[in-house]
C-alpha positions as CSV (number, residue, x, y, z in Angstrom):
1,M,-45.3,-36.3,200.5
2,F,-45.4,-39.6,198.7
3,L,-46.0,-40.4,194.9
4,R,-47.6,-43.7,193.8
5,H,-49.6,-45.1,191.0
6,A,-53.4,-44.5,191.4
7,D,-55.7,-47.1,192.6
8,P,-59.1,-46.7,190.7
9,Q,-61.2,-47.7,193.7
10,G,-59.3,-46.2,196.4
11,D,-58.2,-42.9,194.7
12,A,-61.1,-41.9,192.4
13,A,-63.1,-40.0,195.2
14,A,-60.2,-38.0,196.1
15,C,-59.3,-37.2,192.5
16,A,-62.8,-36.2,191.7
17,A,-62.9,-33.9,194.8
18,I,-59.6,-32.2,193.6
19,Y,-60.9,-31.8,190.1
20,A,-64.4,-30.7,190.9
21,P,-63.4,-26.9,191.6
22,Y,-61.5,-26.8,188.3
23,V,-64.7,-27.5,186.5
24,T,-67.4,-25.8,188.6
25,A,-65.4,-22.5,189.8
26,S,-62.8,-21.7,187.0
27,G,-62.3,-21.7,183.4
28,V,-59.3,-24.3,183.6
29,S,-61.3,-27.3,182.6
30,F,-63.7,-27.1,179.7
31,E,-65.9,-29.8,181.3
32,D,-69.3,-28.4,182.2
33,V,-70.1,-30.9,184.9
34,A,-67.7,-32.4,187.3
35,P,-67.2,-36.1,186.8
36,T,-68.3,-38.5,189.7
37,A,-66.0,-40.7,191.7
38,Q,-67.2,-43.6,189.6
39,Q,-66.5,-41.8,186.4
40,F,-63.0,-41.2,187.7
41,A,-62.4,-44.7,188.5
42,T,-63.2,-45.6,184.8
43,R,-60.8,-43.0,183.6
44,I,-58.1,-44.2,185.9
45,V,-58.6,-47.8,184.7
46,E,-58.8,-46.9,181.0
47,T,-55.8,-44.5,181.1
48,S,-53.7,-46.9,183.0
49,T,-53.6,-49.5,180.3
50,S,-51.5,-47.2,178.1
51,Y,-50.1,-44.4,180.4
52,P,-49.3,-43.7,184.1
53,W,-51.8,-42.1,186.4
54,L,-50.1,-40.9,189.7
55,V,-51.3,-39.4,192.8
56,L,-49.6,-37.4,195.6
57,E,-50.3,-38.3,199.1
58,D,-49.6,-35.9,202.1
59,D,-50.2,-37.0,205.6
60,G,-52.2,-40.1,204.2
61,R,-54.5,-37.9,202.0
62,V,-54.5,-37.7,198.1
63,T,-53.7,-34.0,197.5
64,G,-52.9,-34.1,193.8
65,Y,-52.8,-36.3,190.5
66,A,-51.1,-36.3,187.2
67,Y,-51.6,-38.4,184.3
68,A,-50.8,-38.9,180.6
69,S,-53.2,-39.7,177.8
70,Q,-53.1,-40.2,174.0
71,H,-52.2,-37.3,172.1
72,H,-54.1,-38.1,168.8
73,P,-55.4,-41.4,167.6
74,R,-53.3,-41.6,164.4
75,A,-50.6,-44.1,164.5
76,G,-47.9,-41.4,163.7
77,Y,-48.6,-39.8,167.0
78,R,-48.0,-42.6,169.2
79,W,-44.7,-41.3,170.5
80,A,-46.5,-38.2,172.0
81,A,-48.8,-38.0,174.9
82,D,-50.9,-35.1,176.4
83,V,-50.2,-34.6,180.2
84,A,-52.1,-32.9,183.1
85,V,-51.5,-32.3,186.7
86,Y,-54.2,-31.2,189.3
87,V,-53.4,-30.2,193.0
88,D,-55.8,-29.5,195.7
89,A,-56.4,-25.7,196.1
90,A,-55.1,-25.8,199.6
91,R,-51.9,-27.5,198.7
92,Q,-50.8,-25.4,195.6
93,G,-47.5,-23.8,195.6
94,R,-45.8,-26.5,197.7
95,G,-44.0,-28.3,195.0
96,G,-46.4,-31.1,194.6
97,G,-47.3,-30.3,191.0
98,R,-43.6,-30.3,190.2
99,S,-43.0,-33.6,191.9
100,L,-45.9,-35.3,190.1
101,Y,-44.9,-34.0,186.7
102,A,-41.2,-34.9,187.3
103,A,-42.2,-38.6,187.9
104,L,-44.8,-38.7,185.2
105,L,-42.4,-37.4,182.6
106,E,-39.7,-39.9,183.8
107,L,-42.0,-42.6,183.4
108,L,-43.0,-41.4,179.8
109,R,-39.4,-41.3,178.8
110,R,-39.1,-45.1,180.1
111,Q,-42.0,-45.9,177.8
112,N,-40.0,-44.6,174.7
113,L,-42.2,-41.5,174.3
114,R,-40.7,-38.4,172.6
115,S,-43.0,-35.5,173.4
116,A,-45.2,-34.5,176.2
117,C,-47.8,-31.9,175.2
118,A,-50.0,-29.7,177.5
119,G,-53.0,-27.5,176.7
120,I,-53.4,-24.7,179.3
121,A,-56.8,-22.8,179.2
122,L,-55.9,-19.2,179.6
123,P,-55.4,-17.2,181.9
124,N,-53.6,-19.6,184.2
125,E,-50.2,-18.0,185.3
126,A,-49.5,-20.8,187.7
127,S,-49.8,-23.6,185.1
128,V,-47.9,-21.6,182.5
129,G,-45.1,-21.0,185.1
130,L,-44.8,-24.6,186.1
131,H,-44.7,-25.8,182.4
132,R,-42.1,-23.2,181.7
133,A,-40.0,-24.3,184.8
134,L,-40.1,-27.9,183.7
135,G,-38.7,-27.1,180.3
136,F,-41.9,-27.1,178.2
137,E,-41.8,-24.6,175.3
138,H,-44.9,-22.6,174.1
139,V,-45.7,-24.0,170.6
140,G,-48.9,-22.1,169.8
141,T,-52.2,-20.6,171.0
142,Y,-55.7,-21.5,170.0
143,R,-57.7,-18.2,170.2
144,D,-61.3,-18.3,171.3
145,I,-61.5,-22.0,171.2
146,G,-63.6,-22.8,174.2
147,W,-66.5,-21.2,176.0
148,K,-66.4,-21.5,179.8
149,A,-67.3,-19.3,182.8
150,G,-69.1,-16.8,180.6
151,A,-66.2,-16.2,178.3
152,W,-64.3,-17.3,175.4
153,R,-61.1,-18.9,176.4
154,D,-57.6,-19.2,174.7
155,V,-55.8,-22.4,175.0
156,S,-51.9,-22.2,175.1
157,W,-50.2,-25.3,173.9
158,W,-46.7,-26.4,175.3
159,Q,-44.4,-29.2,174.3
160,L,-41.6,-31.0,176.1
161,A,-39.0,-33.1,174.2
162,L,-38.7,-36.1,176.3
163,R,-35.7,-37.5,174.5
164,P,-34.1,-34.6,172.9
165,D,-31.0,-36.6,172.2
166,A,-32.8,-39.4,170.3
167,P,-31.8,-39.8,166.5
168,R,-34.2,-37.9,164.4
169,D,-33.5,-40.2,161.2
170,G,-34.7,-43.7,161.0
171,P,-37.6,-45.5,162.8
172,P,-37.8,-44.8,166.5
173,L,-38.1,-47.3,169.2
174,E,-41.7,-48.4,169.5
175,P,-43.5,-47.2,172.9
176,L,-43.7,-49.7,175.6
177,E,-46.3,-50.5,178.3
178,P,-46.5,-48.2,181.2
179,K,-43.7,-48.5,183.8
180,R,-44.0,-48.6,187.5
181,L,-42.4,-45.9,189.8
């Protein structure tokens, strides 16, 4: 397995194909229509200006991806990012999600970010287990917050302190531009 930064033109179709079943066949994503490859290319370009977007290659094929995004637009939240990881269904349970997240979280630390946040549409024991194993802590649950796959869904929120030893008093270091692997 090989981790690298996503190439918008070269990786968008593979990322779209990995993501589509999460949209069309599960309650994991709250999107109703799976994005096209071109929409994914745009997402990769826009995200990569501020945060990393990584892909996992296995035998020359993209089998998963992870990215960070803005947690909230207000200035005081600029030290936090939302994170997400998606792995091809045929490749789940082989450590790819963990590898992607480990690399992504390290890059966020190098940007001076302090918190990684993840929302998990429930039920999703695999995602809950992954986040728990990586040190994320459950910080709350929005009940019946989204309608998907014929039912109201809860979203469980998880948070990881990226810099737990950073001083809590005084102004923090400003976030930096995205870093390379």
